[in-house]
N, C-alpha and C positions, 0 to 999 in steps of 0.2 A: 503492500499499499503505500509504503515513505516512497518507493523509487518512481511510481506514478507520480505523487501530489510532485517532488520533483520537474520532472515531465511538466505538469501545467505550468510550472513556475518559469522554464525555461519558453513553450511556448507564447505566453503571455509578458510583453512590452510594458515597460515601466510605466507610461502612458496608459495599457489600460489595466496597472496595477492600483495605480492614484492618477487622478487626472488634475490633483493642486493638490494645493495645501488645503485640511480641511474635507477634503473631499475623501467620497466615501470606496470604500473593496467593489471592485467590479465585480457583475453578475455572478461570472464565470463561477470565479476564486469562493464565492458567496458558497454556491453547490458544491463547490469541491468541499469545501470544511462541514457540513449539513451532512453529506452523503458521509463524509469518515466518522461524525460522531452518531451515525447509524451504525456503523461499522463498531461500532464499540472501544473506537480511538479516545484514550484520552483527550480533555484539550490541552493539555502541556505538551504532549509527543506532536497534536496538530497544529501546535506554535511555535515546536521546535522544527520541525517538518516543513514546515513555510515559511518561517522567518520573521512572523507576525507577533507584535506583543497578545500574552494572553488575557489581554482585559479584551481585546479588542475580540479574539476567539469566543471567549466566554459570552459577550454582549449578541454576538450575531445566536449561537447557540440558544441563548436564553430567548430572546425573540421569535425564535422557530419553534422553543417548547413551548411560549405564548400562546403566539396568536398564529404559526405557520407559517409566517411570512419570511422573506429572504433579503425584501428590501431594504434599501440605506434611507434611516430615517431623517437622516441629515442631506441639507442640499451643501453642493457643491459652494468653493470658495471659504474665504476664510469668517468667521465668527463676526457678527456685529459688533462694531464699538463706535466711540465717539470721536473725531480730531479736535484737533486743539482750539475751534473756535466754538465745536459744541459744548467741550469741555468750560470753557468759559463762562456758557450757559447755565450748566448744569452746575458751578460752584456757584454762580450767585443765585441762583432758584434754592440754594441748600441754603445758603445764609440768611436769607427773607425769609424760609418756610423750616427753620428749624427746627420745630417740633414735629413737624411731620414721620412718620415711619419708613423706613426700609423699603417699603410695600407699596408706599403711596409716592415715594420717591421715582421706585420704578415704573409705576401707571402714568407719569405724567411724562417722565422721559420719553416712552415710546409714544404719547399721544403726540407730542414737541416735535420733535426726531423724526419720526415717523421711523423707527425701528424695531424691531423683534428684539429688543435688549433682553438677558436674564437679569432678574438679580443679583448673582454673582457677579456679571458684567458690571452694574452699575456700580456695587462695592468696590471692584478694582479701580471703576473711574471716581468715585467719590474718593478713596486713596493716590489716586494720581493730582487731583484737587488740593493734595495738603489738609484733607479737613479730616477729623478726625470722631471716628465716631461712637457716641456717647454710649460706657461699658452700661449704667442702668438699663438705658432706654432704646441704645442701639441708633439714635438718633443724630445727624452730622450737627458738629458745631465747629466751630473755631474760638480755641482758646488762646486766651493772652496771657502773658508768660506774669507769673509776681514772683516779687525778688527775694531771695530763700531767707528763713531766717531759723533760728531757733532759738525758743521759748521767746517768741516777740523780737529778737534781737537781730538786725541784718546782718547777715555774714559778708565783709567785701569780697572774699574770694569767690567767682564763679565755679562753684565745684557742688558737691553732692547735696541733693534736699535732705533736710532733717525731717525730725519729728513736730510736727507743727503742733502749738500750744493744741490741748485738748484730750479727750479718755480716748484711749487705744482699747479697743475690745477683747484682742487675743490676749491670752493672759499666760497659757504657758501651753506647749506641746509635748506629748508623749509617743516615743517610740519605743516598738516591742521589733525584735527584729530575730527570725527561725532560720538562719542555714542550715541545710543539708549538702552534705559534702559541695559542689561550687553552686548553688544555686540559694539566693535568701530572697525569704516572703518579708517584706514590709510593712507594718502598722503603725495608721502614726495615727493620732488623734489631737484633735486641735479643740482646747478649749475658752468657750467666749463668753464675755458677761457685757452684756449693755447697761454702763451704770448711767448713762445721758437719761434726757425728761422726755428726749423723743424716738422715735422707732429710727432704726439702723441699717442702711446697707454698706455693707464691708467688705473688701477687694484686696486677698492676700496674693502677690506674685510670687514664687517660689520656683529655685530650681529643685528638678530629681535626675538620678541618673540618665543620660541621653536614651538609652537602651531599656529604660522599664518598660514594663506591661502596666498601667493602671488598669487592675481589673473590679475594684471597690471603690466607691462614693456613697455617704450616706451621714443623715443627721436621726440625734437624737434632743427631740426638747421633750425636755421634766420624762414623761414616761412613754411615750410615743418616737417610735423610729420608723425614719423616713428612707426609703434605699433606692439610687439614682437608678435610673435607667439612663444607657446610651443611645445618642439621639445622633441623626445628621443636625449638624453644628448651628445653623442657621434653623432649623426648626426647634433648637433646645435653645436656643438665643431669646425666639421671638415666645417659646413659651412662657421661658423667664420673666422676658419682661411682662408677659403678661399679666403674670401671677401679680405680679408689685405694684402694676397698674389697679387690681381690683383687690389691693389691700390684702393678699395672702402672702407666706412666709414659704421663701424658694433660696433652692441652691442650683450652683453651676458652677463647672469643673470643666474648663477646658485647657487645652496644650496649644500654643503657641506655633502662630502661621510661620514664623521664620525659623525654630529652632523645637527641636521635639526633648528638650531639656530646661524647658521652661512652662510652668502652667500656671494657669492664674484661676482663682477658684471666689466665688464669690457669694455672701449669705444675705441673705436680701427681706427685709421687712422686719428686723430681731425687734420686740418692743420692748419698750422702757423697762429694767429689771427680769428681762429674760435670760436665762443663759442656754446654751446651745453646744453640743458636743460633737464635730465631726469628727467623722472616722476616713482615714483615704487607708488602702491599699495598693499596694504594687508587686511584682516581682521581675526578679534580675539576676543576671550570673555573675558570676566575681571569676576576675582577671588573673591568670597565672603573672605572677611576677620573679622576675630575673633569679630571684635566691630559692622560689619554689613554692612561697605563698602565695596567699587566693587574698585580692583586695575588696574589700568591702568599702562602699565609699556614699555617707549619706551627708549629701549636699546641703551646709548650713549657709556660704559667703553666694551670695550672686552680684559681682562685679557687673557697673553697667556695661551694656554691649554697644558698640562704635556702628551708625550707621550710613554708608557712603552718602556723599552730595549725589542726589538726583536719584535714588533707590527707589524701587516702588513698594507701595505697602507701607501699613501703618503698624510701627511696633508697641506692643506690647507694655503703657506703662508702669513701671518701675520704682518706687519708693525707694531708695537705699541711704543707709545711715551706718555710723562707724559702728563699732562691736559694741563698745561701751554703750551704746546708746539704747539696744533695743531693749523693750520694753517689757520682753516675755519672757518665759524658763522654759529649757529642757530636758525631760531626764530621758535614759538610754537604756535599754538592757537587750542583750542579744541571746540565745539559745543554741548552742552549736550542735549537732548530730551527723556522725558519719558511720560508717562499717568500719573505719581505722581510725584507732587513738588518734587525740587531736596532742598536738605536743605542745604549743604555746599561742595565745592568742596577742599580738603585740598593738600599741594604736599612736597616735600624735598627741593623742588627750590622754590626761589622768584615767586612769582604771582601776577599778577595786579589783581585789585577788580574784583570780583565777578560779571557780568554784565545779569541779567534778561533782557528776551525779551519779555514778557507776563504776566502780572497780576495776573494769577494763579504760576506761577514761575517755569511753565514744561520745561521751555526752560531757558537756561544761556550759556555765551561762557565766555572762561575765558582766558586769552593769559601767558609765560612763560615773566618775569620781562626780561628787556636787560639786556647783560653784562653776560650769563651762560657760566663756566667755562670749561664745559664738564668733571668737576670731577665726574661726580656721574652720573645714570639714571635717567630720568623724569620721575619721578612717581607720578599718581593723583590717590587719593582716593577719591571717589563720592558717595556720601550720597542721599537717597530717602528717602520719608516721608513714613512711611508703603510699604518698598522698595519689601522684599522678599516673594511673594504670586506665586502659581502655574501659571504657564501661558502657549496656544500655542500659537505658529504663523505658520500660514500656508502660503504660499509662491510658485505664479502661476510660471509655468514651461517658459522657454526659447521658444519664439514664434517659432525662425528659428530650435527648437532643435527636433531628430526626434519622436515624444510620445511615451512612455514604455523606453525610455533611462531617467537616472537619472536625466540628464539636458533638457527632453521634461514632464517630469511630473512635478507635485505640489510637495514639501519637505514639512513637518511638522517638527519642532524645540518646541521640549516641556522641558520644567524649570519645576526642579519638588523640590519642598520645603518639605521634609518628617518631619510632626509632631510623636513624639512620646511622649506615656502617659509622663509624669511628674513622676510620681512613677517610674517607671522604672530609669528614667536619673538622679535622684536625688542619686541612686544608682550608686556603685562599686564595680565590682568583687574582691576577694579575690585570684585569681591565676592567672596565668598568667609567659610567659618566657619573659621576658626585656632584650633586647640584643641592646647596644649601640654604636654604632662604630663612631668615632670622628676623623676628619683629623686633622694629626699633620704635613704635609708639612708644606715648609720655608713658603709659602705663608700665611699659616695662622697665621706668626708671623707680617703681616700687619695691620693697626690697621684700627676699623671699618669704621672711616668716617676720613675727616681732618680737624674737628673742635677739637683733641686734644681729640678724645673717646681710651678708652681703647682696646688693642688691639683683635684680633676676637679671639686669642687660647685662653685668660685674657676670656673673656665673656663666650667661652666655657664651661670653668671648673667651674665657676660660675653656670652655668645652669646645669649642673651635678648634681651638689649640693644641689641644687631643686628638682634637680628628682627623685635622689636616697633617700634623705628625705621625699620624697612624694610617694612610693610605701610603696603596702599594704604588710604585714606579710603574709606568706605565698607561696608567688608568688617566682619567682627563677629572677638571675638577671646575666650578663657580660657585661664588657668594650672593646671592641676592638680599637686601634688604630692604625692609616695608614698612611705611606708615603710612599717612594721607598721599606720600607719590612711594615711588621706589628707585632702589639705587645697585647698580653693579659692580660688583670689581673688574670684570671684563667681558666686552661686549657680548661674547660665548664663549664657552667653555676652553679650556686650557689643559698641555698635556702638562702632568705632575712633575717637575722638577725643581732644583734648588732655589732658582732664579724664581719661579712663579711661587714657588709656597712664600720664599721672603717677599713677596708682593703682597700677595693676599694676604699673611701674616700683619705685614703694616697697616693697613687697611682694617684689620678686625682691632686692632687698638684705639684705631682712632673713633669707633661705632661708641655713639650713646643711645639713649633713649629720646633724640628728641626730632622724630619724623613725624610726631603729631597722630592721627589716629591709625586707625588699626585697619585699615584698605587690602586686603591680600587675596581679594580676587583677580585685580588686573595683573598683581606680579605672577602669579601663577599662567593667566592667562598669556602673558609673554614667554614664559619658561616651554608653555606646551606646545606654542607656535614653532619656537625653534626646533630644525631639525636633528632627530638622535645620530648619534656618532654611529656607522658601522662599526658590530663589533665590541663595541662598547653600550651594554645596557645601565639604560640611565637609572640611577636611584635619588628620589628626592628627598630629603631633610628639611621637616617643618618644625620651627622655632614659635612659637606662639603662646602666649596667656589665655588666649580664646574669648580675647573679648569683643568677637564680631556680632553679626546683628543678620546678615545673610547667610547663614550657616549653611542651609540646604542647597543653597546656590553655589557655593564652594567645594559642595562634597558632588555634588552633579556632574561638575567641573570635570572634579579628579578621576570619577568614573570614567567617564565619558574618553580618560587617554590613558584607562589602565590600560590597555591593552599591552602598550609600547612601554609602560616605563610604575616603577612601583612608588609606594609612596608614608615613608616612615613622620611619624608626627609626635610632638612630643609638648604638654600641654604643663606647661611654668606657674607657679604660683598657685594659691587657694584664688581658687572660684572659676579655676578654666573651665571650658566649653566641654565637659563630658562628649556630647553629641558630636563636635567640631573635630575633638582628638581622635576618637573611637571610629567616625566615619571617615574620616581621610584616610586611616592605615585600613579600614576594614574594605571601602573601594576603592583602595590604589593598591592593593595586593600586600602591606607592609603589618607594619607591629606600631601598638601604642602607649607612649608612655606617656606617665605625671609624673612632676617632683612638684612635691609639697614640703612644707617646713623646713625640718633641718635637711630632707634626703638632700643628698648629695647628686649634683646633673650627671656626673661625667659616668658613672659606672651602668647608668639606663641607657645612654645614648650609645657608649661604645657595646651595649652589649645587641643593638639595633646594627651598629655598625657590622658586628660580626652577621649577625645575620645575612645581611648586606653583601657582603665578602662570600659569604658559602655558593657552592654551587646552586642556582635558581633550580628549583623543583618544577616539572612541567610535565603538561596531560596529565594532569590530576581526573582523575574518574572514581565513580564509584558503584558498584555493582552489589545490590541486591539478590540474594538469595531463599527464595520463602517457600515455605511449604503451598501444596498445590490448594489452589482457593481463595488463596491470601495475595494483591496486589499491591502495591505501594502507591504511593502519591509524593515525591520530593515536594518539603516545603520551603525549603533552604536554597538561596541563590547555590549558584552550583563554587565549586571552594577553588580558589584563583590562587594561594598560595599557603605553606606548612613550611613549619621549622621547627627543629630540633627542642623538645622538650617546654613545645605553646600547645595547648589544646585546638583544636577545630572543634566546635558543633554541629552537627547533621539533624533535623528537625524532620519527619516523615509524617504519613496518614496511612495506616492498613487498612486496606477494606478486606471485608470478608471472615468465615469464619475455620477458629483451627482449635484442635484441644491445646488445654493449658499444656501439658507433655510437651509439646511442637516446638523447635527450634528454629531459626531466621541466621542466619549469616550474611554478613555485608563487608566485602574486600574495596579497599579505596587502593587504587593504582595508582604510579606515576612514575616519571622518570627521572633522574639521580645523576649527574654528571655521567649522562650518557647510556643507562646502566637503566636498564627494568627493574622496579623494586613494585613489591605489594605489603600492605600491611590488614591480617583477616581480625573479625571480629566475630564469635557465635555470642548468641543471647537468646535466652529464654522468652516464647511470646506472653507470657504466663504476666498477665498486667502486676504492676506491683501495688502494696497496700500503702494507704494513707500518707497519696501523695495530689487527693485534691483534683484538682483540676490544673496545679503548677505547670505542667509541661504543654497541655493546648496552649495555657494562655501563649509563654513562650512560644511558642509553635506560630499561634496566631498573630503572635508582635512581628516575629520574626516574616512571618508572610504579607502582613501589614507594611510594614519600612519596605520591602520589595517591588509591593505594587505600587507605593505612594514615590520610588525613585521611577518604574515604568511609567509613572502616568505625566510624571517632568519631562522625560525624554518626549514622550511621545503628544505632543501639543494638539495633535489631529485628533487624538481620542480621547482629550482632555475629560468630556463631563462621562463618557463613559468610565475611563479608569476611574473616578472617583466614585462613581457606582459603586465600581466594585469594593472597594475599601470600605466604605460608607456600609455598604451587607455585610462583611464579615466583622468587622466591628462591631455591629449591632449582634449581629447572632455571638459575637466568643464574648462578648462583655468588656471587651479591650480599647482602651482610647487611643484614637489617632488624627491625625492633621484633620479629618475633616469630620471628627462626630465630635461629641462632649456628653459628659454626665448631667441631667437634669432631674433636681427632686421636687415636689411642690407638695405642701401640706394642705391639702384640701380639705381636711377637717376643720384646717385652725379659723377663728374669727378675723372677718374682715380689719387689716391696722387701720386706726384713720391717724392721719395729717401727714403732711412731707417727712421724706426722708430725710437724714441726714448721711453722708458721706464720708467713709473714712479706708483711707489706704493703709496697710499693716507697712511699717517701713522693714524693708530686707535685710542683714548683716552684710557688710561689703568688706574686701579686705584692702581697696586702694584704696590712696593717703588723697583726703581734701585737697591738701597743700602739692603732690605733684602732679598736677595740671598743668601742663609745663602751658608758656606765654606765646608759643607758635599754634597751639593745640587746641583747634576751634570746640568746645565741651558741645557747641548744639548738637552735635551726632551723635552724643551719647544719650539711648533713648533709657537710659537711668535714673539720669541726675536732672533731664529737663524733660518736662512735655514737649513734645513734636508741635512744631509748626513752620511759621517762615518766616525768612532771612529779617523784615522788617520789624515782626514782633520779638525777636531779640534784644531789640535795641532798647527797649525797655528795660532789660536787666541789668546791660552792659554795655553801650552806647561805645567805649572804650573799652577793647578786649586788651592794649597793650597797660590801660590805666591799674585795670580791675585785677589784673594777673600780678603786677606792680604791688597790691595793694599789700600784699604778706610775702614778708621777707624770706625765703625760703634756702637753707645752708645745705650744702649738696654732701650728703655724708660720708664720709671718711671710707675709705674701703680698706680691707686689713691687706695685709703685705700677702706678694704670692707665696700659695702653697711649695713648699723644699720640692715635692713633688716636680709639680709642674715650672718650677724653677728648674728643675735639669731635662725635663723633658722640652723645655723650650731651647734647647741648646743643641738639640739631636736637628744632625742634618737631613734633608730627604733621603737621602742615600738608606740611611739607617743608620748613620756611622756617628760620632762624638767626635771632636779636637781635641789637642791636647793646648788648651788656653788657663786664663787666671780664673774667667767665668766658671771653668767648670771644677776646678780646683776647689773654690768657693763653694759651689754648688756642691760638693763632696765635703765642704767642711776642713777643708786639708790647703795649705798656701800651697803655691805653683813650685815653692821649693823641695817641700817634703815630697809631692807628686811626681816631679822629677830624678828627683834622688832613688825612689824604688822601683824607676822602669828599668826591665830588663835591657840589657844594652841593643840586644839584637832584633827587638821589638820596635815595630813602624810605631811611629805616635801614635795613630788614629788609630789605630789596632786596641795600643794599651790604652786610651783613654775610652773606649767602647767596652773594653771588657770590664775599666771600674764602674762606667754607668751601669751596665746589668747586673755587678756586684750590690752593688749600690741598693736596686731595684729589688734583688730576692733577697736581701738581707734587713735590710729597712722597711719596708712595701709593701711587703707579702698582703698585709692585708688590704691592698688597694689595687692587687693583681691585675683584675677585670679591666683595669683603668688603664694599663700600661702593657698588657698582654702582647697587642698587636707591632707596638712600636719596639718592642723587644723581639719579636720572630722576625722582624724587618732588618733589628740589629744581626740576630745569629746569623742572616741569611749573609748578611754582607762580610762577616766576619768568614764562614764558609766561603764566599766568592775571594777571598785575599787568600787563601791557602794558609791560613794564619797559622801556626804553634802556639796554640793558647795554657797549655800546663803550665810551663815555668809565668806565664803573666796572670793566672787564675791565684798561685802560690801568691805571688810577689802582690799582689791583690785585694787577697783576707790581709796579708800582713798587715800592709798598708790602714788600711779602711778597719781591720780590727775584729773582721767578720769569716766565716767558715761556712764557706759556698762550695758547694763542689764541681766539677767543672761537667760534670753528665746531668745536673740542671740546667746549665745552659743551654745544653744542646750537643755537645762533646762527647 
């Protein structure tokens, strides 16, 4: 069947397949799709055979099943929209009729412009008009800025909006986490109390992990509990507005349109003196760290996100304050369980002692110590004994769901940990193009943490030093940096040599956090526009604090270019966007790392460089072997990257019946260093107990994110793609970009009187005084409400004067680490030279070093062996940082045919060490 389908494609011309942007598929191809469906070919197989998106296939088949019709519903050509003059008319109408609903405006626009405009199209046009839809009523409004104050006192420096004088009804946040192996279920309870004398609407914008599957939202008022439903986002908003208009209590939870790691919660019509308890639940996977720990992060910090000038869409309003001013408390506890013993649990925050619940130590609890200051995300590192083994968990479907659907069928979650031959892993490639993209926005001038640590930009410069010294001879490289604009060290990538390395390091030492905003999209476009060098696979390393607004657009660009180049990402500091950092690596076929608190950036970055230097794993495929009568539907996107010691997760839907004793087998095949390899895992089809619907929800989240990406790529099928996401989100009860949770208390009495609006402040780690005087703070949507340039004049008509009203003393950076001091002296070839700088780095005088040199030994050989001895004796605790450059030094020594025995002995005597020559590779 597949062969005949390919024949159809070959017979049809491109004009027959699609006759223009927004055009439907031709009738012949639609008939082929329906015929395959009648022959019981799965929709994903049809999509793969024909090279058409799954959302298109799904909607054609759905239309056929409902009506027997295969004709296209959409006409040819672009969707109707408004030109510049029409947008101006729309803007004027919205300002004049600012109390109209979005439906009223859409009706007017259709009649006035004579175009079949949808509600969503009108919403996007309102966004383009730089108008913000009021959250409570979803009506357009032009908000003028007011000058920021703290307790009524004007702030002279344009920075973060602080808590306005008045009661803030969010009193406490309670978080309970249950970790089972590598999956966490998080239940957050937010307690509200309205102490004001008027009914209240409260809005709280907060961060969540970017890959979280939000699956429950409910409110408890007195003894009444109201459980929210998932509905299409606009429908949920209108239901919320209608409830508030009629005086009923309503609760709304929605994901940001721009970034999946920001959520907005609205609590409407809370009467005076009333209390409410809001329960939010989500599940998330835990990432494997370099030391084999599993990282759980509860985001507490939401830094302002930068919105590039001219970008479309309205950001979520975020009111951020310094951590010390947050007026609510946090309690946090975690229960950890696994089939293997729990070794330890560490955190960047003070914890009470770990309490084991059984003698096998497979269950334990831990609590956050009292007095958390909201100055950092809460991070747990969980360590199991013999932790990372391939596993499979089969979860039974929901009894009330229809068989054959995602929620009605069993779902399997595979955790794959590939093991590669040691001989291959110990080798590094000598080719490749390494492009480093460094964030130099003003926020990179903030410290890594609040305990006197160096600035982010300072740590990033040191890391670039290590990276450049560790690159192999024969590769190519370049360095880009960005803020409101971007710069490069070289116009295009150059071959790695002593000259190019020195030139790059000179530029790196001059880099400061002085380029303004965080516009990462344009430099990425420029990098991807440059042709790749033949036989030099491109590896992109992105360093950023993740404070960007257009997260989805950036990730989409990386995904489009993932076939020819990999992307490794690094989130620097508290509050870095998990959606951005994880999304860049996932869609770019690379690896993500987060550097927070007192973490050293260098070891994490060097681990990713080792991944990049290892031979690429290609031709990855997953094959299922299941009992007769059981079929499988992949729910995860294809695996594009495998790394030694890193987990890959695969979700799949199992359809059909089997005995409880039945087994399945999955085989992952791939090619490594030109050699075909495979890993196999056998697993029982018997469903696991006590998993609830955790695996189903994670699988639904994975599929939803894949469909959202497809929808952004395939603009021609936008509406159909959105409908598919909404259908899956509603069926699974997992939030998406196009849905929201809505709960209405229909039994409550009508609440009289106008609502008072309160925005809850979210803690931020960006220093109020770190706004640079060349950085337009109007683009940070966590700082000020969105608006036009003329409205900004009400806040600060003279930016230089405003920024100059606060004297900001540049923090004194600590002296360079002795390890980095030695590394900075290494040559590109891998050797060191014998000079006073090296002697000083070794803690000796030039005379002492010269005196101990064996007479017949070359000075460079002697210097290189001394450096290696010092590293292996004094810096073994940081071996992961210098291992690659040491390998390069040893290779250089071998190339010199150096006789090292006398040198090693003399070096040990000089430095007071006891390093054996075989440790050095001889």
